[in-house]
Structures are given as C-alpha cells and as structure tokens.
C-alpha positions in Angstrom: 49.3 -7.8 19.8 48.0 -4.7 21.4 47.6 -3.0 18.0 45.6 -6.0 16.7 43.3 -5.8 19.7 42.9 -2.1 19.3 42.0 -2.5 15.6 39.5 -5.3 16.4 37.9 -3.1 19.1 37.7 -0.1 16.7 36.0 -2.3 14.0 33.5 -3.7 16.5 32.8 -0.2 17.9 32.3 1.3 14.4 30.0 -1.6 13.3 28.0 -1.4 16.5 27.6 2.3 16.3 26.4 2.1 12.7 24.0 -0.6 13.6 22.7 1.3 16.7 22.3 4.4 14.6 20.3 2.5 12.0 17.9 1.3 14.7 17.4 4.6 16.6 17.2 6.6 13.4 14.5 4.3 11.9 16.6 4.0 8.7 16.9 0.2 9.1 15.5 -2.7 7.1 12.3 -3.6 9.0 12.6 -7.2 7.9 16.2 -7.8 9.0 15.9 -10.4 11.8 18.9 -9.3 13.7 17.9 -5.7 13.8 14.3 -6.7 14.8 15.6 -8.7 17.8 17.7 -5.7 18.8 14.7 -3.4 18.4 12.8 -5.5 20.9 15.5 -4.9 23.4 15.7 -1.2 22.8 12.5 0.5 23.9 11.2 3.4 21.8 11.8 5.8 24.7 15.4 4.7 25.0 15.9 4.9 21.2 14.6 8.5 21.2 16.9 9.4 24.1 20.0 8.0 22.5 19.1 9.6 19.2 18.8 13.0 20.8 22.0 12.7 22.9 24.7 10.3 21.6 23.6 10.7 18.0 22.6 14.4 18.3 24.8 15.6 15.4 24.0 12.7 12.9 20.3 13.1 13.9 20.5 16.9 13.2 22.1 16.3 9.9 19.4 13.8 8.9 16.7 16.3 9.9 18.4 19.0 7.9 18.6 16.7 4.8 15.0 15.8 5.1 14.0 19.4 5.6 16.0 20.6 2.6 14.4 18.0 0.5 10.9 19.2 1.5 11.9 22.8 0.9 13.1 21.9 -2.6 9.9 19.9 -3.3 7.7 22.9 -2.4 9.9 25.4 -4.3 9.7 23.4 -7.5 5.9 23.5 -7.4 4.3 21.4 -10.2 7.6 20.9 -12.2 7.9 17.3 -10.9 11.7 17.6 -10.8 13.9 14.5 -11.0 15.8 14.6 -7.7 17.3 11.1 -7.5 18.6 8.6 -10.1 20.2 5.4 -9.0 20.7 1.7 -9.6 19.3 -0.8 -7.1 20.2 -4.5 -6.6 17.7 -7.0 -5.5 18.6 -9.6 -2.9 19.4 -12.1 -5.7 21.6 -9.6 -7.6 19.0 -8.4 -10.2 19.7 -4.8 -11.3 17.0 -2.1 -11.5 17.2 1.5 -12.7 15.3 3.9 -10.5 14.3 7.6 -11.1 12.4 9.6 -8.5 10.4 12.7 -9.3 8.8 15.1 -6.8 5.0 15.1 -6.2 3.5 18.4 -4.8 1.6 16.7 -2.0 2.1 16.6 1.8 4.4 14.0 3.1 3.6 11.3 5.6 4.2 12.7 9.2 5.9 9.8 11.0 5.7 11.7 14.3 2.0 11.2 14.4 2.2 7.4 13.7 1.1 5.6 10.6 -2.4 5.1 11.9 -3.1 8.8 12.6 -6.2 10.4 11.1 -4.0 13.2 9.5 -1.8 10.6 7.8 -5.0 9.0 6.3 -5.1 12.2 4.2 -1.5 11.7 3.1 -2.0 8.4 1.2 -1.7 9.2 -2.5 -2.5 7.1 -5.6 -1.6 7.0 -9.3 -3.2 5.5 -12.4 -1.9 5.2 -16.0 -4.5 6.8 -18.3 -3.5 6.0 -21.9 -0.5 8.4 -22.6 -0.8 10.2 -19.3 -0.4 9.4 -15.6 -3.0 10.7 -13.2 -2.2 11.2 -9.5 -4.6 12.0 -6.7 -3.6 13.1 -3.2 -5.2 11.9 0.0 -6.8 15.3 0.2 -8.4 14.9 -3.2 -6.0 17.2 -5.3 -5.7 15.8 -8.8 -2.7 16.3 -11.2 -1.4 14.6 -14.3 1.7 14.5 -16.5 2.5 13.1 -19.9 4.0 9.6 -19.7 6.7 10.5 -22.2 8.1 13.0 -19.6 9.7 10.2 -17.6 12.6 10.3 -19.9 13.2 14.0 -19.0 14.4 15.7 -15.8 10.9 17.2 -15.2 7.4 15.6 -15.4 5.8 19.0 -16.0 2.7 18.2 -13.9 -0.6 20.0 -14.4 -3.4 20.4 -12.0 -6.9 19.2 -12.8 -9.7 20.9 -11.1 -12.3 18.7 -9.5 -15.5 19.0 -7.4 -14.6 16.8 -4.5 -14.8 19.7 -1.9 -18.2 20.7 -3.3 -19.4 17.2 -3.0 -18.3 16.9 0.6 -19.8 20.3 1.5 -23.1 19.5 -0.2 -23.5 16.3 1.8 -22.0 17.7 5.0 -19.2 15.1 5.0 -15.7 15.4 6.5 -13.0 14.0 4.4 -10.9 11.2 5.9 -8.9 10.4 2.8 -8.9 8.9 -0.7 -8.4 5.1 -0.8 -7.8 4.4 -4.5 -7.9 5.7 -8.1 -8.9 3.7 -11.1 -9.6 4.3 -14.8 -11.6 2.3 -17.3 -13.8 3.0 -20.3 -13.4 6.7 -20.2 -14.3 7.0 -16.5 -12.2 7.8 -13.4 -13.3 6.1 -10.2 -12.2 6.9 -6.7 -12.9 5.4 -3.3 -13.3 8.0 -0.7 -13.4 7.7 3.1 -15.5 10.4 4.9 -17.5 11.0 8.0 -21.3 11.7 8.0 -21.6 13.7 11.2 -24.9 12.0 12.1 -24.1 8.4 11.1 -20.3 7.9 11.3 -17.4 7.1 9.0 -18.1 5.3 5.7 -16.4 4.5 2.4 -18.1 5.0 -1.0 -17.2 5.0 -4.7 -17.4 8.1 -6.9 -17.1 8.4 -10.7 -16.3 11.1 -13.2 -16.0 11.1 -17.0 -12.3 11.7 -17.9 -11.6 15.4 -18.6 -8.2 16.9 -18.0 -9.7 20.3 -17.4 -12.1 19.4 -14.6 -13.3 16.1 -13.1 -16.9 16.3 -12.0 -17.4 13.4 -9.7 -20.8 11.9 -8.8 -21.8 9.4 -6.2 -21.5 6.0 -7.9 -21.9 3.3 -5.2 -22.7 3.7 -1.5 -21.9 1.0 1.0 -24.2 2.4 3.7 -21.9 0.9 6.3 -20.8 3.2 9.2 -18.4 3.0 12.1 -17.8 5.5 14.9 -14.0 5.8 15.2 -11.3 6.4 12.6 -9.2 3.2 11.8 -7.0 2.1 9.0 -8.8 -1.2 8.2 -11.0 0.2 5.4 -9.6 -1.4 2.2 -10.9 0.6 -0.8 -9.1 -0.9 -3.8 -10.8 -0.8 -7.2 -9.9 -3.1 -10.1 -11.1 -4.3 -13.5 -13.2 -7.4 -13.8 -15.1 -9.4 -16.4 -18.6 -9.1 -17.8 -18.4 -5.3 -17.7 -18.0 -5.1 -14.0 -15.4 -3.7 -11.5 -14.1 -5.2 -8.3 -14.2 -3.2 -5.0 -12.5 -4.3 -1.7 -13.8 -3.2 1.6 -12.0 -3.7 4.9 -13.6 -4.9 8.2 -13.2 -1.5 9.9 -12.8 -3.0 13.4 -16.2 -4.7 13.3 -15.0 -8.2 14.0 -18.2 -10.1 13.2 -18.9 -8.3 9.9 -16.4 -10.2 7.7 -18.4 -13.5 8.2 -21.8 -11.8 7.8 -22.9 -11.9 4.2 -25.4 -9.1 4.9 -22.6 -6.6 5.5 -20.1 -5.1 3.0 -17.3 -5.0 5.6 -14.5 -7.5 5.0 -15.7 -8.3 1.5 -14.7 -8.1 -2.2 -17.6 -7.4 -4.4 -18.2 -7.0 -8.1 -20.3 -4.0 -9.3 -22.0 -3.9 -12.7 -20.8 -0.6 -14.3 -24.1 0.1 -16.0 -26.8 -1.1 -13.5 -24.6 -0.7 -10.4 -26.0 -4.0 -9.1 -23.4 -5.9 -7.0 -22.6 -9.5 -6.2 -20.5 -10.9 -3.4 -17.2 -12.4 -4.7 -15.5 -13.3 -1.4 -15.7 -12.6 2.3 -13.6 -13.2 5.5 -11.2 -10.4 4.6 -9.4 -8.1 7.1 -8.0 -5.2 5.2 -7.5 -5.8 1.4 -4.9 -3.4 0.2 -4.0 -4.8 -3.2 -6.3 -6.1 -5.9 -5.6 -7.6 -9.4 -7.7 -9.6 -11.8 -6.1 -11.9 -14.4 -8.7 -12.5 -17.1 -6.6 -15.1 -18.8 -6.4 -17.2 -15.6 -9.9 -16.3 -14.4 -8.2 -15.3 -11.1 -8.6 -12.6 -8.5 -5.4 -11.9 -6.5 -5.6 -9.8 -3.4 -3.2 -8.8 -0.7 -4.3 -7.9 2.8 -2.9 -6.8 6.1 -2.9 -9.4 8.9 -3.1 -8.5 12.5 0.2 -8.7 14.4 2.0 -10.3 11.5 0.3 -12.6 8.9 0.1 -10.3 5.9 -1.4 -12.3 3.1 -1.4 -12.9 -0.7 -4.6 -14.6 -1.6 -5.7 -16.4 -4.8 -9.3 -16.7 -5.8 -9.7 -19.0 -8.8 -13.2 -18.5 -10.3 -13.8 -22.0 -11.7 -17.3 -21.9 -10.2 -18.7 -18.4 -10.2 -21.6 -19.3 -7.9 -19.3 -20.1 -5.0 -18.3 -17.2 -2.7 -14.9 -17.9 -1.2 -14.3 -17.4 2.5 -10.7 -16.3 3.5 -11.2 -16.8 7.2 -10.9 -13.5 9.1 -11.2 -13.2 12.0 -11.5 -17.0 12.7 -8.2 -17.9 11.0 -5.0 -16.0 10.4 -1.3 -16.5 10.3 -0.9 -13.5 12.6 -1.5 -12.9 16.3 -3.7 -10.4 18.1 -2.3 -7.0 18.9 -1.3 -6.6 22.6 -4.5 -5.7 24.5 -6.8 -7.6 22.1 -6.0 -11.1 23.1 -9.1 -11.6 25.2 -11.4 -10.8 22.3 -9.9 -13.6 20.2 -9.7 -16.1 23.1 -13.3 -15.7 24.2 -14.5 -16.2 20.6 -12.0 -19.0 19.8 -10.7 -16.8 16.9 -7.3 -16.8 15.2 -7.2 -20.6 14.8 -4.1 -20.9 12.6 -5.3 -23.4 10.0 -7.4 -22.1 7.2 -7.8 -25.4 5.4 -9.1 -27.4 8.4 -11.8 -24.8 8.9 -12.9 -24.8 5.3 -11.3 -21.4 4.4 -9.0 -20.5 1.5 -5.4 -20.5 2.6 -3.1 -17.7 1.5 -0.5 -18.7 -1.1 2.0 -16.5 0.8 2.0 -14.9 4.2 4.5 -12.6 5.8 5.5 -12.5 9.5 6.7 -10.1 10.7 4.2 -8.0 8.7 5.5 -6.1 5.7 2.6 -3.6 5.5 1.5 -5.3 2.3 0.1 -3.0 -0.4 -0.7 -3.0 -4.1 0.1 -6.1 -6.3 0.8 -6.6 -10.0 0.8 -10.0 -11.8 2.9 -10.3 -15.0 3.6 -13.1 -17.5 7.2 -12.6 -18.9 7.6 -15.3 -21.5 7.0 -18.6 -19.6 7.5 -16.9 -16.3 4.5 -16.1 -14.1 5.5 -13.4 -11.6 3.9 -11.5 -8.7 5.2 -8.1 -7.7 4.0 -7.4 -4.2 4.6 -3.9 -2.8 4.9 -3.0 0.9 4.6 0.0 3.2 6.4 -1.1 6.3 9.1 -3.0 4.6 9.7 -0.4 1.8 10.1 -3.2 -0.7 8.8 -4.9 -3.9 8.7 -8.6 -3.3 9.1 -10.7 -6.5 7.5 -14.1 -6.5 7.9 -16.6 -9.3 5.1 -19.1 -9.6 4.8 -22.4 -11.4 2.8 -22.8 -14.6 -0.5 -23.7 -12.8 -0.1 -20.8 -10.3 -0.3 -23.3 -7.4 3.2 -23.2 -6.1 5.9 -20.6 -5.4 9.2 -21.5 -7.2 11.5 -18.8 -5.8 11.4 -15.3 -4.3 13.4 -12.1 -4.5 13.2 -8.7 -2.9 14.0 -5.2 -4.0 14.4 -2.9 -1.0 14.3 0.9 -0.8 15.6 2.3 2.4 13.4 4.8 4.2 10.5 4.4 1.8 6.9 3.3 2.0 5.3 2.1 -1.3 1.6 3.1 -1.5 0.8 2.3 -5.1 2.2 0.2 -8.0 1.4 0.1 -11.7 3.1 -1.6 -14.6 3.3 0.1 -18.0 3.9 -2.3 -20.9 4.7 0.5 -23.3 7.7 1.7 -21.4 8.3 -1.7 -19.7 8.5 0.2 -16.4 6.8 0.2 -13.0 5.3 3.4 -11.8 5.6 3.5 -8.0 4.3 5.9 -5.4 6.7 6.5 -2.6 5.0 8.3 0.2 7.7 9.6 2.5 8.7 12.5 0.2 6.3 11.8 -1.6 7.4 11.0 -5.1 6.7 9.0 -8.3 9.4 6.5 -8.9 10.0 4.9 -12.3 11.6 1.4 -11.9 13.0 -0.6 -14.8 14.7 -3.9 -14.7 18.2 -3.8 -16.4 19.2 -7.5 -16.6 
C-alpha cells in the first residue's frame, strides 16, 4: 500500500512540476483554460522568482538553447538554413509537415513586452512574388529567395537594396516599423509607421516598381493622421481589391472617437484606386485590423482585428450594395472588455455594449476570448469546402474554420498549435500547395503542408 501511495505521489509531483515549469517558463499553450486559471493565481513576480530559483537549471538550459539558436542564425548569414523539420498534429488529428528556415532579422525581445517600441521594428512580413518570395524586416531590410529552394536545406537568400533610409532622412522621419508588404501588377507596396518630429506618429503607404537589384520606394498614399505616443493599434494591412483598387486597413491608434468619425482614416478600411490614388471608405468602426483578405468570387472582404481585453474578431463584409459603408461597432460594441485602468472611459461613454446587431453594427462571424492575438487570414476553397485559416500571435496557432456553402455559418473548427511561436504573416501558394508562414520568435520562414 505504501508503495502505491509513493508512486501516486511521485506521479502527481512530476506532473505538477512539469505544469508549473510550463507556466513560469512561458512555454505553455496560452489558450489552455486550466493553465490560464493557474496563471491568474501565480503572479508574474512569483513566476520569475520560481523560475530563477527552483527551476534555475532548466531555465539556464532553455536560455542556452535559445542563445545557441540565435548564434547559429547569425553565423549562417543569408544562407537561410533549414534548422527544424517536423510533423505536427492539429487538435482533430490532421497531420501537417513543417520546415523552418532561418531569417537574418532581429528576433522579438520578449523582455521588453510585445507592445514595446523596439519590438515594433521586429515585426517582419513576407509576400510571394511569382517564382520568388520577398521578405521585409521591421527595420526595412529587404531580401528574397527562389520559391523552389524550399525543397532544399538552404533558401539561399539574397539582399535587395532599397531607399527606405534615404526616404526617412529626406523627410526627417523616425522609423517605427513596417506594417505590411504587398505585391500586385509589378509593384511592391509597403505600409510604414514613422514619426514626424513636428506632427507626431503616422502611417503611410509607399510603392516601388519590382526590381530585385534595388527597390526605389516613393510616397504613394498619405493618411495625414497623427498621434503623439507609440501604440500597437495601427493596422496597416494591404490587400488586392476589384476595379483596379487595393484595400488598406488603418487602426484606431488609441483615438477612441475616430473609428465612428467618417472624416478620419483611423479605425477604417479604405479602397485606393491604383492609378488616381483616390480613395473610398469601405467600412468603419474598426479597432486594429491585423488580417485582410478579399474574395472576388464571393464579393467579400474578410478582416481580422484585435479586440480589447479579449474579443478578437473575424469579420465578413459582403459587398452586395457597394454604396453602403459597413459599421463594425468599435468602440461602442465589442465582445471584449476594457483593459484594467480604462473602465471609466467606457463607462462614461456607455461603450462596449456587447450586442452588435441591436446597435445596427455588423457582428463578427467569430470572436475569441481570451484573445489569441489574431493576425493574418487566408480563405481557400478546397473542392466543396470553404475554409478560413486564421493565424495568431499570442496563441501561436493557425485556426482552421470550415464554413457552410453560403459563408453564413461555421460548421466546425480545428487548431494547429506551435509551441513558443508567434505567427506574424501567412500566405498560401497554390503552386506548391503550401503555406508560407512567418514565425517571429527566431525569426524564421516556415513551410507548412497538409499531409492527410
């Protein structure tokens, strides 16, 4: 009997220790409900103390592993070496093949916090450009590799010179980060966040004719919207659209009344004519649109956006009547809650009324609480299946949502989780039948392919 009790005690101890280490090491699934409850009990201060004392050796080993990976990344330069190859199972047992290749860019510094100004310059983006893949760092460095190299052990990346530093210097701007990268009709577009020392922080679009020797960007579209203090609610996604236009999403940038003001670009999705640069308002009442996709076949704009404290959204905008600008409700309606310390702001304005529909707003087809740090989105039609692939930063996952034929109802959902990862960007390549994914912790380009 004593032996059985000892065995039971040892099993409980080992399981508890493993769970505790997962929490304090930050290597846990941020959507696991049990762990999230335990995390509320364990304060960040206590977690750090435990990690640096009880788990000193495992913590040191983890730091060494991470450091060795960074050293290896810098030593390999632009080779784009394959450093990890694995198979991953989704929650519903679907198997995916994953290859990870180094990118020569700075990694996210988790010690500073995800909202830090320095980390704003460590958000990187990728775009498939015919038979090549173009990648831009948050600091504006541009590289590319041949798409066929994903079957090899090295991507053989090549740097492309650009004039981003010269542009910033000429206008006396301070770079705060790149917010997206987009290619269409022989042009590369980027959204760039920067500070005008007299007016404040703003986000604009820049365009360059595709040239793999040097990209000469020119100012393409200026929002002329400014705010005084750095924040992460800037949007910035660029996407194809109809009638020779592109879509551009702009976050609310902590200006709470702007999303409902049609005279402001903040909290909006607009369409810009590629030739005339004239714009039209497509939708408003957005908080921080981080993903953007247009389905021409369905005449549908899909966007994802960060909620406040929870309430990340997937929104559908069916364009049956092009003259109607859709209102998605922020800051009046949301499935999330105010951040601690901001409750008074919402209470005095009667904001964050939960119901979108009752207030005449468009309800999200899907919302996530706790927040997943929602990011880029891809919509695919696989035979008769209509599928959304929703990437996430905080949850380190790709959420797979199967929709009905009319795109009105969710049939079922799945999740592909990557431990200790943040997914910044997501592209699907029909030629290789693969997803090109930007993981930002290392950072790396991951090639993900479904096996069954």
